C-alpha positions in Angstrom: -2.4 3.3 3.3 -3.1 2.4 -0.2 -0.4 3.3 -2.6 -3.0 4.8 -5.1 -3.9 7.5 -2.7 -1.2 10.1 -3.2 -3.6 12.9 -2.8 -7.1 13.5 -1.1 -8.9 13.1 -4.6 -7.5 10.3 -6.1 -9.6 10.5 -9.5 -8.2 13.8 -10.2 -10.2 16.3 -12.3 -10.0 19.7 -14.0 -10.3 21.7 -10.8 -7.6 20.0 -9.0 -5.2 20.6 -12.0 -6.2 24.3 -12.2 -5.3 24.5 -8.5 -2.2 22.9 -8.9 -1.2 25.0 -11.6 -2.3 28.1 -9.7 -0.1 27.0 -6.8 2.9 26.7 -9.1 2.4 30.5 -9.9 1.4 31.5 -6.1 4.8 29.8 -4.9 6.8 31.6 -7.5 5.2 34.8 -6.4 6.0 34.5 -2.8 9.5 33.2 -3.4 10.2 36.2 -5.4 8.1 38.9 -4.0 7.4 38.0 -0.2 10.3 36.1 1.2 9.9 37.8 4.4 6.4 35.9 4.7 8.0 32.5 3.2 10.5 32.7 6.2 7.8 33.3 8.6 5.5 30.3 7.8 8.8 28.2 7.6 9.5 29.0 11.4 5.9 28.2 12.5 5.6 25.0 10.3 5.6 21.7 12.2 6.4 18.1 10.7 9.7 16.3 9.9 9.1 15.9 6.2 7.5 17.2 2.8 4.8 15.0 1.9 4.2 16.9 -1.3 5.6 16.6 -4.9 6.3 20.3 -4.6 7.8 23.0 -1.9 5.4 23.7 1.3 5.4 27.6 1.7 2.2 28.0 3.6 -0.9 25.9 4.3 -2.5 26.3 1.0 0.5 23.9 -0.5 -0.8 21.1 1.6 -4.7 20.8 0.7 -4.4 17.9 -1.5 -1.8 16.0 0.3 -3.5 16.0 3.8 -3.8 12.5 3.9 0.1 11.9 3.7 1.3 13.1 6.8 4.5 15.3 7.1 4.4 19.0 7.4 1.6 20.9 9.3 0.7 23.9 10.8 -1.0 24.6 14.2 -4.2 26.3 13.9 -3.3 29.4 15.6 -0.3 29.8 12.9 -2.4 28.8 9.8 -3.8 32.3 8.6 -6.1 30.0 6.6 -7.7 28.4 9.3 -10.9 30.4 8.9 -11.7 28.5 5.5 -12.7 25.5 7.4 -15.1 27.6 9.7 -17.1 28.8 6.5 -20.5 27.7 5.9 -19.1 25.7 2.6 -16.9 22.6 2.3 -13.5 23.5 2.2 -12.7 20.6 -0.2 -15.1 22.3 -2.5 -14.2 25.9 -2.4 -12.4 25.9 -5.6 -15.2 24.5 -7.7 -17.9 26.8 -6.0 -16.0 29.5 -7.0 -15.1 28.4 -10.8 -18.4 26.9 -11.2 -20.5 29.8 -9.7 -18.5 32.5 -11.5 -19.3 30.4 -14.7 -23.1 30.2 -14.4 -23.5 33.9 -12.6 -21.1 35.7 -15.0 -22.9 33.7 -18.0 -26.1 34.7 -16.8 -25.0 38.4 -16.2 -23.0 38.7 -19.6 -26.0 37.1 -21.6 -28.7 39.5 -19.5 -26.1 42.3 -20.7 -26.5 41.3 -24.4 -30.6 41.3 -24.1 -30.6 44.5 -22.5 -28.4 45.9 -25.1 -31.1 45.4 -27.9 -28.8 42.8 -29.7 -31.5 40.4 -29.7 -35.1 41.1 -29.9 -38.6 39.3 -30.3 -38.7 35.4 -29.7 -34.8 35.3 -29.4 -35.1 37.5 -26.1 -37.3 35.5 -24.7 -35.3 32.7 -25.1 -32.3 34.4 -23.9 -34.2 35.3 -20.8 -35.0 31.4 -20.4 -31.4 30.9 -20.4 -30.4 33.4 -17.9 -32.7 31.9 -15.5 -31.4 28.3 -16.3 -27.8 29.9 -15.6 -29.0 31.2 -12.6 -30.7 28.5 -11.3 -27.6 26.2 -12.0 -25.4 28.6 -9.9 -27.7 28.5 -7.0 -27.8 25.0 -7.0 -23.8 24.8 -7.1 -23.8 27.1 -3.9 -26.5 25.0 -2.5 -24.7 21.6 -3.2 -21.3 22.9 -1.5 -22.8 24.0 2.1 -21.5 23.0 5.2 -24.3 23.2 7.8 -23.5 22.6 11.4 -24.9 19.6 13.1 -25.7 18.3 16.6 -24.0 15.0 17.3 -25.6 12.8 19.4 -24.0 11.5 22.9 -23.8 7.8 23.6 -20.7 5.6 23.1 -23.0 2.7 21.4 -24.7 5.1 19.0 -23.9 5.1 15.1 -24.7 8.0 13.3 -25.1 8.3 9.7 -21.8 9.0 7.7 -23.9 10.8 5.0 -26.8 13.0 4.2 -29.7 11.2 1.7 -32.1 8.7 1.7 -31.6 5.7 3.8 -31.8 3.3 0.3 -30.9 -0.3 1.3 -30.2 -2.4 4.1 -28.6 -6.1 4.0 -27.9 -8.8 6.3 -24.3 -10.2 5.7 -23.5 -13.8 7.2 -19.9 -13.1 7.2 -18.2 -10.1 6.6 -14.3 -10.5 6.2 -13.3 -7.2 7.9 -15.9 -7.3 10.7 -15.0 -11.0 11.5 -18.6 -12.2 11.6 -22.3 -11.2 11.0 -22.8 -7.6 9.8 -25.4 -5.1 8.8 -24.9 -3.0 5.5 -26.9 0.2 5.1 -26.7 2.1 1.8 -27.4 5.7 1.6 -28.1 7.4 -1.9 -27.1 11.3 -1.9 -29.0 13.3 -4.7 -27.5 16.7 -6.1 -29.5 18.4 -3.3 -28.3 16.7 -0.5 -25.3 18.2 1.4 -22.1 15.8 0.3 -19.9 16.1 3.5 -19.0 12.9 4.9 -18.7 12.1 8.8 -17.6 9.6 11.0 -20.6 7.2 12.1 -18.7 6.6 15.7 -15.6 7.6 17.3 -12.7 5.5 16.2 -9.2 4.9 14.6 -8.3 4.6 11.3 -7.2 1.3 10.2 -6.8 1.0 6.6 -7.7 3.0 3.3 -8.5 1.2 0.4 -9.1 3.0 -3.4 -10.7 1.0 -5.9 -11.2 2.7 -9.5 -14.4 1.4 -11.3 -17.3 2.5 -13.1 -19.5 5.7 -12.8 -23.1 4.0 -12.9 -26.2 5.8 -11.6 -25.8 5.5 -7.6 -29.6 4.4 -7.6 -28.7 1.4 -9.2 -27.7 -1.4 -6.5 -24.7 -3.0 -8.6 -23.1 0.5 -8.3 -22.4 -0.4 -4.9 -20.2 -3.2 -6.3 -18.9 -1.9 -9.6 -18.6 1.9 -9.1 -15.1 3.9 -8.1 -15.1 3.8 -4.3 -12.8 4.6 -1.6 -13.1 2.3 1.5 -12.5 3.6 5.0 -11.5 0.7 7.6 -12.0 2.1 11.2 -12.1 0.5 14.7 -14.0 1.8 17.6 -12.3 2.6 20.9 -12.0 0.2 23.6 -13.7 -1.7 25.4 -15.5 -2.8 22.3 -12.9 -2.0 19.7 -15.7 -3.0 17.1 -14.6 -2.9 13.3 -16.5 -0.8 11.2 -16.3 0.2 7.2 -17.6 3.5 5.3 -17.4 3.3 1.9 -17.6 6.6 -0.5 -18.8 5.8 -3.8 -19.3 7.7 -7.2 -22.2 8.0 -9.4 -23.0 9.0 -12.9 -22.6 13.1 -12.0 -20.4 12.6 -9.1 -17.1 11.2 -9.8 -14.6 13.0 -7.2 -14.4 11.2 -4.1 -12.4 13.4 -1.3 -10.8 11.7 2.1 -8.5 13.6 4.3 -7.7 10.5 6.3 -4.7 8.5 7.0 -4.1 5.1 9.0 -3.3 5.9 12.5 -6.1 9.0 12.8 -8.4 9.1 15.6 -11.3 11.0 15.1 -14.5 12.0 17.2 -17.9 11.0 16.3 -19.5 13.2 13.9 -16.1 14.6 12.5 -15.8 15.6 8.9 -13.4 13.3 6.9 -14.2 14.4 3.2 -17.0 14.9 0.7 -18.2 13.3 -2.7 -19.0 15.9 -5.4 -22.4 15.6 -6.6 -24.9 12.8 -6.6 -23.2 9.6 -5.1 -23.6 6.8 -2.4 -22.6 6.2 1.1 -22.2 2.4 2.4 -21.5 1.8 6.0 -20.8 -1.8 7.5 -20.9 -2.7 11.2 -21.2 -5.7 13.3 -24.5 -7.6 13.9 -24.7 -8.3 17.8 -27.2 -9.4 20.2 -28.7 -6.2 21.5 -28.0 -4.1 18.1 -31.2 -1.8 17.5 -31.5 -0.4 14.0 -33.5 2.9 14.6 -33.7 4.2 11.0 -35.5 2.5 8.3 -35.5 2.3 4.3 -36.9 5.6 3.1 -35.9 7.9 5.9 -34.2 11.3 5.1 -30.6 11.1 6.9 -28.5 13.9 8.2 -24.9 13.0 8.7 -23.6 13.6 12.1 -27.0 13.8 13.6 -29.3 10.9 12.6 -29.0 7.9 14.7 -28.9 5.1 12.4 -28.3 2.0 15.0 -27.5 1.8 18.7 -25.8 -1.0 20.5 -26.7 -2.0 24.1 -24.4 -1.5 26.6 -21.6 -3.3 27.1 -21.1 -6.0 29.9 -18.3 -3.8 31.7 -20.4 -0.5 31.4 -23.5 -2.5 32.7 -21.4 -3.7 35.9 -20.0 -0.6 36.7 -23.4 1.1 36.6 -24.6 -1.6 39.0 -21.7 -1.1 41.4 
């Protein structure tokens, strides 16, 4: 684990600070007025250490520290597990609430001012235009944080897209240090209209995480892949192939908040959600170039995380021999 990754959102931000402030008040209220609830939650809590810099009274206190291990609750004992089943990204619920309240609340307030007759004539028309703009921004925020269900393609050698967006670049690398040989690098551009939840391209085990602070260049610029702030997820496919793979979450000019819930040792299924990038950004995937590898997507294609097949490896010799037998 990169020592810089003390939370699932290493870049910080206003909303995470507001949530931390709210958490302090909530814990004070629970300790003071709901000691029975606190005791009950403590009795169902699992894990052998507190990964947070504050007391952990219920699962909400772990939200930004899921990547540190330690305390956890089984889903059946978690009264807030339903939030993961909502049609919106759980990592973005606070932003969704705050920003949509600001935009829709501002539109409602301005509408009231106009209807009250405080402004008239040309100013009222300008006011209604501002109301429409605020409503559209609010709708975009709701749309941005959506979390649609996806059908995950079967197949051991199938690589699915780790992000929604446009297949932007593809590059052959003669030798990639982590891959240990020739590799294919595919870049995916995510606009503000795309779903921004990242998913596992294959089933695998997380080997290493690395966070690299950097610039916030426009994600359409090729150099953003090298220069922008990013979080790198190093993983390995299961036996018998044990293929290494790398996924990079990269910020953009608007998106400056990377979220990654993973920690080394985690084992996830193909298509499993592991984080998101908040607003326009880029995701890059690097995988081994082997004989029999077939690239099934092409530049310009619109991709869907977890369901669009990027590439497919030929059957391994072991699998082929088993079928022949």
